[in-house]
KENUGU-261371 format. One record per residue (C-alpha): residue number from 1; residue in one letter; x, y, z. Coordinates in Angstrom, 1 decimal. Each point is the difference from the previous one (the first is absolute). Last residue first. Layout:
BEGIN
{pt NUM, 'A', {X, Y, Z}}
...
REM end
This chain:
BEGIN
{pt 187, 'Y', {18.4, -4.1, -11.3}}
{pt 186, 'W', {-0.1, 3.8, -0.5}}
{pt 185, 'N', {-2.1, 0.4, -3.2}}
{pt 184, 'N', {-2.5, -2.8, 0.5}}
{pt 183, 'L', {-0.4, 0.7, 3.8}}
{pt 182, 'W', {-0.3, 3.8, -0.7}}
{pt 181, 'N', {-2.6, -0.7, -2.7}}
{pt 180, 'R', {-2.0, -2.2, 2.3}}
{pt 179, 'M', {0.1, 2.7, 2.7}}
{pt 178, 'M', {-1.4, 2.6, -2.5}}
{pt 177, 'F', {-2.7, -2.4, -1.1}}
{pt 176, 'I', {-1.0, -0.6, 3.6}}
{pt 175, 'E', {0.1, 3.7, 0.7}}
{pt 174, 'Q', {-2.6, 0.7, -2.7}}
{pt 173, 'R', {-2.3, -2.6, 1.6}}
{pt 172, 'Q', {0.7, 1.7, 3.4}}
{pt 171, 'S', {-1.2, 3.3, -1.3}}
{pt 170, 'D', {-3.1, -1.2, -1.7}}
{pt 169, 'R', {-1.3, -2.4, 2.7}}
{pt 168, 'I', {0.9, 2.3, 2.9}}
{pt 167, 'N', {-1.7, 3.0, -1.7}}
{pt 166, 'R', {-3.1, -2.1, -0.8}}
{pt 165, 'A', {-0.2, -1.2, 3.6}}
{pt 164, 'L', {0.3, 3.5, 1.3}}
{pt 163, 'L', {-2.7, 1.3, -2.3}}
{pt 162, 'Y', {-2.4, -2.8, 1.0}}
{pt 161, 'V', {0.8, 0.6, 3.6}}
{pt 160, 'E', {-0.8, 3.7, -0.3}}
{pt 159, 'Q', {-3.2, -0.7, -1.9}}
{pt 158, 'H', {-1.4, -1.8, 3.0}}
{pt 157, 'E', {-1.7, -3.4, 0.2}}
{pt 156, 'D', {2.5, -1.8, -2.2}}
{pt 155, 'L', {-0.7, -3.6, -0.7}}
{pt 154, 'G', {-0.9, 0.5, -3.6}}
{pt 153, 'R', {1.4, -3.4, -1.1}}
{pt 152, 'V', {2.3, 1.5, -2.6}}
{pt 151, 'I', {1.3, 2.8, 2.3}}
{pt 150, 'L', {0.5, -1.9, 3.2}}
{pt 149, 'Q', {1.5, -3.0, -1.8}}
{pt 148, 'Q', {2.3, 2.3, -2.0}}
{pt 147, 'S', {1.3, 1.5, 3.2}}
{pt 146, 'M', {0.7, -3.4, 1.6}}
{pt 145, 'M', {1.7, -1.2, -3.2}}
{pt 144, 'V', {2.2, 3.2, -0.3}}
{pt 143, 'A', {1.0, -0.3, 3.6}}
{pt 142, 'G', {1.0, -3.7, -0.4}}
{pt 141, 'M', {1.8, 0.8, -3.2}}
{pt 140, 'H', {2.0, 2.6, 1.8}}
{pt 139, 'H', {1.2, -2.7, 2.4}}
{pt 138, 'F', {0.8, -2.2, -2.9}}
{pt 137, 'I', {2.2, 2.7, -1.6}}
{pt 136, 'M', {1.3, 1.0, 3.4}}
{pt 135, 'D', {1.5, -3.5, 0.6}}
{pt 134, 'E', {2.2, -0.1, -3.1}}
{pt 133, 'L', {0.8, 3.7, 0.2}}
{pt 132, 'F', {1.1, -0.3, 3.7}}
{pt 131, 'Y', {2.0, -3.2, -0.8}}
{pt 130, 'F', {2.0, 1.7, -2.8}}
{pt 129, 'D', {0.5, 3.3, 1.7}}
{pt 128, 'L', {1.3, -1.6, 3.2}}
{pt 127, 'E', {2.5, -2.2, -1.9}}
{pt 126, 'E', {1.2, 2.9, -2.1}}
{pt 125, 'G', {0.7, 2.3, 2.9}}
{pt 124, 'T', {-0.6, -1.1, 3.6}}
{pt 123, 'L', {-1.5, -2.9, 2.0}}
{pt 122, 'G', {0.3, -0.1, 3.8}}
{pt 121, 'E', {-3.7, 0.3, 0.6}}
{pt 120, 'Y', {-1.9, -0.9, -3.2}}
{pt 119, 'N', {-2.4, -2.5, 1.5}}
{pt 118, 'G', {-2.4, -1.2, -2.7}}
{pt 117, 'M', {-3.3, 1.4, -1.2}}
{pt 116, 'M', {-3.5, -1.3, 0.0}}
{pt 115, 'P', {-0.7, 0.3, 3.7}}
{pt 114, 'Q', {-3.2, -1.6, 1.3}}
{pt 113, 'Y', {-2.4, 2.6, 1.5}}
{pt 112, 'V', {-2.3, -1.1, 2.9}}
{pt 111, 'Y', {-3.4, 1.6, -0.2}}
{pt 110, 'D', {-1.8, 0.3, 3.3}}
{pt 109, 'N', {-1.4, 3.5, -0.7}}
{pt 108, 'T', {-3.0, 0.8, 2.2}}
{pt 107, 'R', {-2.6, 2.2, -1.6}}
{pt 106, 'D', {-1.4, 2.9, 2.1}}
{pt 105, 'P', {1.7, 2.9, -1.7}}
{pt 104, 'Y', {-0.7, -1.2, -3.6}}
{pt 103, 'W', {-0.7, 3.2, -2.0}}
{pt 102, 'K', {2.2, 2.7, 1.7}}
{pt 101, 'E', {2.6, -2.1, 1.7}}
{pt 100, 'L', {0.4, -2.4, -2.9}}
{pt 99, 'Y', {0.1, 2.9, -2.5}}
{pt 98, 'K', {2.6, 1.8, 2.1}}
{pt 97, 'E', {2.2, -3.1, 0.1}}
{pt 96, 'M', {-0.3, -0.3, -3.7}}
{pt 95, 'E', {1.3, 3.6, -0.5}}
{pt 94, 'E', {2.9, -0.5, 2.4}}
{pt 93, 'I', {0.9, -3.2, -1.8}}
{pt 92, 'E', {-0.2, 1.8, -3.3}}
{pt 91, 'S', {2.4, 2.7, 1.2}}
{pt 90, 'T', {2.4, -2.6, 1.2}}
{pt 89, 'Q', {-0.4, -1.7, -3.4}}
{pt 88, 'V', {0.9, 3.0, -2.0}}
{pt 87, 'E', {3.0, 1.2, 2.1}}
{pt 86, 'I', {1.7, -3.3, 0.8}}
{pt 85, 'I', {-0.6, -1.4, -3.5}}
{pt 84, 'D', {1.4, 3.2, -1.6}}
{pt 83, 'E', {3.0, 0.0, 2.3}}
{pt 82, 'A', {0.7, -3.7, -1.0}}
{pt 81, 'F', {-0.3, 0.9, -3.7}}
{pt 80, 'E', {2.5, 2.9, 0.5}}
{pt 79, 'R', {2.5, -2.3, 1.7}}
{pt 78, 'M', {-0.5, -2.6, -2.7}}
{pt 77, 'E', {0.7, 2.5, -2.7}}
{pt 76, 'E', {3.0, 1.3, 1.9}}
{pt 75, 'R', {1.5, -3.4, 0.0}}
{pt 74, 'N', {2.4, -1.1, 2.9}}
{pt 73, 'T', {-2.8, -1.3, 2.2}}
{pt 72, 'N', {0.2, -0.3, 3.8}}
{pt 71, 'D', {-2.0, 2.8, 1.6}}
{pt 70, 'R', {-2.7, 0.4, -2.6}}
{pt 69, 'L', {-0.4, -3.8, -0.2}}
{pt 68, 'I', {-0.5, -0.4, 3.7}}
{pt 67, 'K', {-2.5, 2.8, 0.0}}
{pt 66, 'A', {-1.8, -1.6, -3.0}}
{pt 65, 'N', {-0.3, -3.1, 2.1}}
{pt 64, 'Y', {-2.0, 1.7, 2.8}}
{pt 63, 'V', {-2.1, 2.0, -2.6}}
{pt 62, 'A', {-0.9, -3.1, -1.9}}
{pt 61, 'E', {-1.0, -1.9, 3.2}}
{pt 60, 'E', {-2.1, 2.9, 1.1}}
{pt 59, 'H', {-1.7, 0.1, -3.4}}
{pt 58, 'H', {-1.2, -3.6, 0.4}}
{pt 57, 'P', {-0.8, 0.8, 3.7}}
{pt 56, 'I', {-2.4, 2.7, -1.2}}
{pt 55, 'M', {-1.4, -1.8, -3.1}}
{pt 54, 'K', {-1.6, -2.8, 2.0}}
{pt 53, 'V', {-2.2, 2.1, 2.3}}
{pt 52, 'L', {-0.8, 2.5, -2.8}}
{pt 51, 'F', {-1.1, -2.7, -2.5}}
{pt 50, 'E', {-1.9, -1.9, 2.7}}
{pt 49, 'Y', {-2.0, 3.1, 0.8}}
{pt 48, 'E', {-0.8, 0.6, -3.7}}
{pt 47, 'S', {-1.3, -3.6, -0.2}}
{pt 46, 'D', {0.9, -3.5, -1.3}}
{pt 45, 'V', {3.7, 0.2, -0.4}}
{pt 44, 'S', {2.5, -2.5, -1.3}}
{pt 43, 'E', {3.5, -0.2, 1.2}}
{pt 42, 'M', {3.2, -1.0, -1.7}}
{pt 41, 'M', {1.5, -2.4, 2.4}}
{pt 40, 'G', {2.9, 0.2, 2.5}}
{pt 39, 'P', {1.3, -3.2, 1.5}}
{pt 38, 'G', {3.5, 0.7, -1.1}}
{pt 37, 'M', {0.2, 2.8, -2.6}}
{pt 36, 'G', {3.6, -0.5, -0.6}}
{pt 35, 'M', {3.4, 0.8, 1.3}}
{pt 34, 'M', {2.3, -1.1, 2.8}}
{pt 33, 'G', {-1.2, -3.3, 1.6}}
{pt 32, 'S', {1.3, -1.9, -3.0}}
{pt 31, 'G', {-3.5, -1.5, -0.6}}
{pt 30, 'F', {-0.9, 2.7, -2.5}}
{pt 29, 'G', {3.1, 1.7, -1.2}}
{pt 28, 'P', {-1.4, 1.5, -3.2}}
{pt 27, 'G', {-3.5, 0.7, 1.3}}
{pt 26, 'P', {-2.8, -2.6, 0.2}}
{pt 25, 'Q', {-3.2, 0.8, -1.7}}
{pt 24, 'A', {-3.2, -0.6, 1.8}}
{pt 23, 'F', {-3.6, 0.0, -1.3}}
{pt 22, 'V', {-3.4, 1.4, 0.6}}
{pt 21, 'Y', {-2.3, 0.5, -3.0}}
{pt 20, 'N', {-3.0, 2.3, 0.0}}
{pt 19, 'A', {0.1, 0.9, -3.7}}
{pt 18, 'G', {-0.1, 3.7, -0.9}}
{pt 17, 'S', {1.0, -0.9, -3.6}}
{pt 16, 'A', {2.8, 2.5, 0.1}}
{pt 15, 'I', {1.5, -1.7, 3.1}}
{pt 14, 'I', {0.0, -3.4, -1.7}}
{pt 13, 'T', {1.6, 1.5, -3.1}}
{pt 12, 'L', {2.5, 1.7, 2.3}}
{pt 11, 'I', {0.8, -3.3, 1.6}}
{pt 10, 'I', {0.6, -1.7, -3.3}}
{pt 9, 'L', {2.1, 2.9, -1.4}}
{pt 8, 'T', {2.2, 0.1, 3.2}}
{pt 7, 'A', {0.5, -3.8, -0.1}}
{pt 6, 'I', {1.0, 0.2, -3.7}}
{pt 5, 'L', {2.5, 2.9, 0.8}}
{pt 4, 'Y', {1.4, -2.0, 2.9}}
{pt 3, 'K', {0.4, -3.1, -2.1}}
{pt 2, 'K', {1.7, 2.0, -2.7}}
{pt 1, 'M', {2.6, 1.3, 2.4}}
REM end
């Protein structure tokens, strides 16, 4: 578990610095065809528009996988966490879609999202919880990084997007520490 804590601290340091790094971190079963971030990369953003376009499918992936977790975990903490992800990130997706429609109605979105999380279909209980937490930590780091880039580089053109990015950064950073604690305590 020390290696995961060290990796988390290094990535959070990079995020805190507002650096514009792009990197991949394979999940626990990378190469097995079951888990892992696969080809997904932590994204960089160069504009408010790009932040919105990239964050929507990033959130959609989290919501999709949180529904699998909610329906197949044996832990009440994990079920509540999944419900929170579904509720909060669905609301944020709707908010971001409104911003795109309002401020960027004529822009064409050709962004192709590369999934960061594994396939949890067929997993239950302890195994599902473990792989979900492992992947969601890095998934959240991606959202924190994109949000921090928008904030530090002053890419926001609208106060609403700045506030959204700040909320995503702060809430998901706290959830990263919560997930690390669960992994350390349960496994």
